[in-house]
C-alpha positions as a Markdown table, in Angstrom:
| # | Residue | x | y | z |
|---|---|---|---|---|
| 1 | Met | -17.7 | -4.6 | -35.6 |
| 2 | Cys | -15.3 | -2.0 | -34.2 |
| 3 | Gln | -16.2 | 0.4 | -37.0 |
| 4 | Asp | -19.9 | 0.0 | -36.2 |
| 5 | Ile | -19.2 | 0.8 | -32.6 |
| 6 | Ala | -17.1 | 3.8 | -33.6 |
| 7 | Lys | -19.9 | 5.1 | -35.8 |
| 8 | Arg | -22.4 | 4.8 | -33.0 |
| 9 | Leu | -20.1 | 6.6 | -30.5 |
| 10 | Ala | -19.4 | 9.4 | -33.0 |
| 11 | Asp | -23.1 | 10.1 | -33.6 |
| 12 | Tyr | -24.0 | 13.3 | -31.7 |
| 13 | Lys | -27.4 | 11.8 | -30.9 |
| 14 | Asn | -25.7 | 9.2 | -28.7 |
| 15 | Cys | -23.7 | 11.6 | -26.6 |
| 16 | Met | -24.2 | 13.9 | -23.7 |
| 17 | Ile | -21.9 | 16.8 | -22.8 |
| 18 | Leu | -21.5 | 17.5 | -19.1 |
| 19 | Ile | -20.0 | 20.8 | -17.9 |
| 20 | Lys | -19.4 | 21.4 | -14.2 |
| 21 | Ser | -18.5 | 24.8 | -12.9 |
| 22 | Lys | -19.5 | 27.1 | -10.1 |
| 23 | Ser | -19.9 | 29.9 | -12.7 |
| 24 | Phe | -23.0 | 28.0 | -14.1 |
| 25 | Glu | -24.8 | 27.9 | -10.7 |
| 26 | Gln | -26.8 | 31.1 | -11.3 |
| 27 | Ala | -28.0 | 29.9 | -14.7 |
| 28 | Ser | -29.2 | 26.5 | -13.3 |
| 29 | Asp | -33.0 | 26.1 | -13.2 |
| 30 | Lys | -33.3 | 22.6 | -11.7 |
| 31 | Val | -32.3 | 21.0 | -8.4 |
| 32 | Ala | -31.4 | 17.3 | -7.9 |
| 33 | Gln | -33.9 | 15.6 | -5.6 |
| 34 | Trp | -31.4 | 13.8 | -3.3 |
| 35 | Tyr | -28.3 | 16.1 | -3.2 |
| 36 | Asp | -29.8 | 19.5 | -3.8 |
| 37 | Thr | -27.3 | 20.0 | -6.6 |
| 38 | Lys | -28.3 | 22.7 | -9.1 |
| 39 | Tyr | -28.3 | 21.8 | -12.7 |
| 40 | Ser | -29.8 | 22.6 | -16.1 |
| 41 | Ile | -30.4 | 20.7 | -19.3 |
| 42 | Glu | -30.1 | 22.3 | -22.8 |
| 43 | Asp | -30.4 | 20.9 | -26.3 |
| 44 | Tyr | -27.4 | 21.3 | -28.6 |
| 45 | Ser | -27.3 | 24.4 | -30.7 |
| 46 | Glu | -27.7 | 24.0 | -34.5 |
| 47 | Ser | -24.1 | 25.1 | -35.1 |
| 48 | Leu | -22.8 | 22.5 | -32.6 |
| 49 | Ile | -24.9 | 19.8 | -34.2 |
| 50 | Lys | -23.5 | 20.7 | -37.6 |
| 51 | Arg | -19.9 | 20.6 | -36.3 |
| 52 | Met | -20.5 | 17.2 | -34.6 |
| 53 | Ala | -22.3 | 15.7 | -37.6 |
| 54 | Gln | -19.6 | 16.9 | -40.1 |
| 55 | Pro | -16.4 | 17.2 | -38.1 |
| 56 | Ala | -13.4 | 18.9 | -39.8 |
| 57 | Cys | -9.9 | 18.4 | -38.5 |
| 58 | Glu | -8.2 | 21.7 | -38.2 |
| 59 | Ile | -4.8 | 20.1 | -37.6 |
| 60 | Lys | -3.1 | 19.7 | -41.0 |
| 61 | Gln | 0.5 | 19.2 | -40.2 |
| 62 | Lys | 0.2 | 16.0 | -38.1 |
| 63 | Lys | -0.7 | 12.6 | -39.6 |
| 64 | Leu | -3.1 | 10.6 | -37.6 |
| 65 | Asp | -2.2 | 6.9 | -37.7 |
| 66 | Leu | -2.1 | 3.7 | -35.8 |
| 67 | Pro | 0.5 | 3.4 | -33.0 |
| 68 | Pro | 3.8 | 1.7 | -33.8 |
| 69 | Ala | 4.1 | -2.0 | -33.4 |
| 70 | Asn | 4.7 | -3.0 | -29.8 |
| 71 | Asn | 8.1 | -4.7 | -29.8 |
| 72 | Leu | 8.0 | -5.2 | -26.0 |
| 73 | Ile | 5.5 | -8.0 | -26.2 |
| 74 | Pro | 7.4 | -11.3 | -26.1 |
| 75 | Lys | 7.2 | -13.7 | -28.9 |
| 76 | Asn | 9.3 | -16.5 | -27.5 |
| 77 | Phe | 8.3 | -18.0 | -24.2 |
| 78 | Asp | 10.9 | -20.8 | -24.1 |
| 79 | Leu | 12.8 | -21.1 | -20.8 |
| 80 | Leu | 16.6 | -21.2 | -21.1 |
| 81 | Pro | 18.3 | -24.0 | -19.2 |
| 82 | Lys | 19.5 | -23.3 | -15.7 |
| 83 | Asp | 23.0 | -21.9 | -15.4 |
| 84 | Glu | 24.5 | -21.5 | -12.0 |
| 85 | Ser | 27.2 | -19.1 | -13.2 |
| 86 | Leu | 24.7 | -16.6 | -14.6 |
| 87 | Ser | 22.2 | -16.9 | -11.6 |
| 88 | Lys | 24.7 | -16.7 | -8.7 |
| 89 | Glu | 25.3 | -12.9 | -8.7 |
| 90 | Pro | 24.8 | -10.0 | -11.0 |
| 91 | Gln | 27.4 | -9.5 | -13.7 |
| 92 | Cys | 28.3 | -6.2 | -15.4 |
| 93 | Ile | 28.0 | -6.9 | -19.1 |
| 94 | Glu | 28.5 | -3.3 | -20.4 |
| 95 | Lys | 30.4 | -0.5 | -18.8 |
| 96 | Thr | 30.6 | 3.0 | -20.5 |
| 97 | Pro | 31.2 | 6.4 | -19.0 |
| 98 | Glu | 27.4 | 7.0 | -19.4 |
| 99 | Ser | 26.0 | 3.7 | -18.2 |
| 100 | Leu | 26.4 | 0.4 | -16.5 |
| 101 | Val | 24.4 | -2.7 | -17.7 |
| 102 | Trp | 24.1 | -5.6 | -15.2 |
| 103 | Tyr | 22.7 | -9.0 | -15.9 |
| 104 | Met | 21.6 | -11.8 | -13.6 |
| 105 | Lys | 19.6 | -14.8 | -14.8 |
| 106 | Asp | 16.6 | -15.8 | -12.6 |
| 107 | Asp | 16.7 | -19.6 | -12.1 |
| 108 | Lys | 14.6 | -19.5 | -8.9 |
| 109 | Phe | 11.3 | -17.8 | -9.9 |
| 110 | Glu | 11.8 | -18.1 | -13.7 |
| 111 | Met | 10.2 | -14.7 | -14.3 |
| 112 | Pro | 11.6 | -12.2 | -16.7 |
| 113 | Lys | 12.3 | -8.7 | -15.4 |
| 114 | Ala | 14.4 | -5.7 | -16.0 |
| 115 | Cys | 15.4 | -2.8 | -13.9 |
| 116 | Val | 16.7 | 0.4 | -15.6 |
| 117 | Gly | 18.0 | 3.4 | -13.8 |
| 118 | Ile | 18.9 | 6.7 | -15.5 |
| 119 | Lys | 20.6 | 9.6 | -13.8 |
| 120 | Val | 20.1 | 13.1 | -15.4 |
| 121 | Tyr | 22.9 | 15.5 | -14.7 |
| 122 | Cys | 22.2 | 19.2 | -14.8 |
| 123 | Pro | 23.7 | 22.4 | -13.3 |
| 124 | Gln | 21.2 | 22.3 | -10.4 |
| 125 | Asp | 22.1 | 18.7 | -9.6 |
| 126 | Ala | 24.4 | 19.4 | -6.7 |
| 127 | Asp | 21.7 | 19.2 | -4.1 |
| 128 | Ala | 18.2 | 18.5 | -5.4 |
| 129 | Phe | 16.7 | 18.7 | -1.9 |
| 130 | Gly | 18.7 | 21.7 | -0.7 |
| 131 | Ser | 16.1 | 24.4 | -1.4 |
| 132 | Val | 12.5 | 24.7 | -2.7 |
| 133 | Glu | 13.7 | 26.0 | -6.0 |
| 134 | Lys | 16.1 | 23.1 | -6.6 |
| 135 | Arg | 13.4 | 20.6 | -5.5 |
| 136 | Met | 10.9 | 22.2 | -8.0 |
| 137 | Phe | 13.5 | 22.1 | -10.7 |
| 138 | Ala | 13.9 | 18.4 | -10.1 |
| 139 | Arg | 10.1 | 17.8 | -10.1 |
| 140 | Val | 9.8 | 19.6 | -13.4 |
| 141 | Trp | 12.5 | 17.4 | -14.9 |
| 142 | Glu | 10.7 | 14.3 | -13.5 |
| 143 | Ser | 7.5 | 15.4 | -15.2 |
| 144 | Val | 9.3 | 16.2 | -18.5 |
| 145 | Ile | 11.0 | 12.8 | -18.6 |
| 146 | Gly | 7.7 | 11.0 | -17.7 |
| 147 | Glu | 5.9 | 12.9 | -20.5 |
| 148 | Tyr | 8.7 | 12.1 | -22.9 |
| 149 | Leu | 8.5 | 8.4 | -22.1 |
| 150 | Ala | 4.6 | 8.2 | -22.1 |
| 151 | Glu | 4.3 | 6.3 | -25.3 |
| 152 | Phe | 7.0 | 3.9 | -24.4 |
| 153 | Arg | 5.5 | 3.4 | -20.9 |
| 154 | Tyr | 2.1 | 2.7 | -22.5 |
| 155 | Met | 3.7 | 0.0 | -24.7 |
| 156 | Ala | 5.4 | -1.5 | -21.7 |
| 157 | Glu | 2.1 | -1.5 | -19.8 |
| 158 | Cys | 0.4 | -3.4 | -22.6 |
| 159 | Ala | 3.2 | -6.0 | -22.3 |
| 160 | Lys | 2.5 | -6.2 | -18.6 |
| 161 | Leu | 5.8 | -4.4 | -17.7 |
| 162 | Asp | 6.0 | -1.8 | -14.9 |
| 163 | Ser | 7.8 | 1.5 | -15.2 |
| 164 | Ser | 8.2 | 4.6 | -13.2 |
| 165 | Val | 10.1 | 7.9 | -13.2 |
| 166 | Thr | 11.3 | 9.0 | -9.7 |
| 167 | Ile | 13.7 | 11.5 | -8.3 |
| 168 | Leu | 16.0 | 9.9 | -5.8 |
């Protein structure tokens, strides 16, 4: 069924291309009745129809494939027995020069959750809010890390886990 839907969606006869730009305003020959918006309608050119009917992938070095298996989706939903020693206060279970890992069992709400914090050190790190340049540098790093984690964040979202990248 999915393949049938994909074939219908890939058929150029079932699609419409909309382009919005002020630069097309002079070439528009129609005006919308209610909003006085200028527009025009054109048929596809023969060359575009040919390219849509027989698409050719110009990217040869990358392999298109299914996404990796999502290992963030839980498989075991059994609740562990309540343990006062693990749910009383957070415990540091791993301490390295690069990171700290804390654990606390939730016996009250019985909801799994994880909070992960990462600090990125860089030469500009002394005062990220001290100047416009330093703030922009921090924002660029925030975007880079967010883009790098995009696929992981998508898998987390599919598993109903939240994530975010923020500069503190």
